[in-house]
C-alpha positions in Angstrom: 8.2 -7.6 6.0 5.3 -10.1 5.4 1.7 -9.7 6.6 -0.2 -12.1 8.1 -1.4 -14.0 5.0 2.1 -14.1 3.4 0.4 -12.7 0.1 1.5 -9.2 0.9 5.1 -7.5 1.5 5.4 -3.7 2.9 6.9 -1.6 0.5 6.8 1.7 2.0 5.0 3.2 5.7 5.0 6.8 5.7 2.9 9.2 7.9 0.4 9.8 4.9 0.8 6.6 2.9 1.2 2.8 3.2 2.0 0.8 0.1 1.9 -3.1 0.0 3.0 -5.5 -2.9 1.2 -8.5 -3.9 3.9 -11.5 -3.8 2.7 -13.6 -6.4 0.7 -11.1 -8.8 3.6 -8.4 -8.6 0.9 -5.6 -8.6 1.5 -2.8 -5.8 -1.5 -1.1 -3.9 -1.1 2.2 -2.3 -3.4 3.6 0.3 -3.7 6.8 2.3 -3.4 6.9 5.7 -5.1 9.5 8.2 -7.1 10.4 11.3 -6.3 9.6 14.8 -5.9 6.6 15.4 -4.5 6.0 11.9 -6.8 4.6 9.5 -6.3 3.2 5.8 -8.1 5.4 3.2 -8.1 5.2 -0.5 -6.6 2.6 -2.5 -4.9 3.2 -5.9 -2.8 0.8 -7.7 0.0 0.2 -9.8 -1.1 -2.6 -12.2 1.8 -5.2 -13.3 1.3 -5.3 -17.2 2.7 -8.9 -17.4 -0.2 -9.8 -14.8 -3.3 -12.0 -15.8 -5.2 -11.2 -13.0 -7.3 -7.9 -12.5 -5.4 -6.0 -9.6 -9.1 -4.9 -8.2 -9.4 -8.5 -7.6 -7.3 -7.9 -4.6 -7.8 -4.3 -3.1 -9.8 -6.1 -0.1 -7.0 -8.4 0.7 -4.5 -5.6 -0.1 -6.3 -3.2 2.4 -6.2 -5.7 5.1 -2.6 -6.3 4.8 -2.0 -2.5 4.9 -4.1 -2.2 8.1 -2.0 -5.1 9.7 1.0 -3.0 8.6 -0.1 -0.1 10.3 -1.1 -2.0 13.6 2.1 -3.5 13.7 4.8 -1.5 12.4 4.8 1.5 14.5 8.1 3.0 14.6 8.1 3.7 10.8 6.2 6.7 11.7 9.3 8.6 13.3 10.7 9.7 10.6 9.1 12.7 8.4 7.4 12.2 4.8 9.6 13.0 2.0 8.3 16.0 -0.3 6.1 14.8 -3.1 8.2 14.8 -6.4 6.8 16.0 -9.9 5.3 13.1 -11.7 4.9 10.8 -8.9 1.4 9.6 -9.9 2.8 8.2 -12.9 1.5 4.9 -13.4 -1.1 4.5 -10.7 -4.9 3.9 -11.2 -7.4 5.1 -8.8 -10.3 2.5 -8.1 
């Protein structure tokens, strides 16, 4: 699923997180989800080592895309979130 801007692709949408992938730079952004109604929260990103652009430059656009996916993909919340694996945070950077 592609967002309204056409720049981001939905990777994962769960009860606790949404992950989006920038199509051009190949950086991936993960946002926490919480609240009622759901709100997109803190961001971590997994940079593309071959990317020439700093992933922080697209953090605001990534958040807007994440909010768009949350607003337009409600049926993803029917499945329970899987258990967290050990080492699942490998490669992710807080911003």
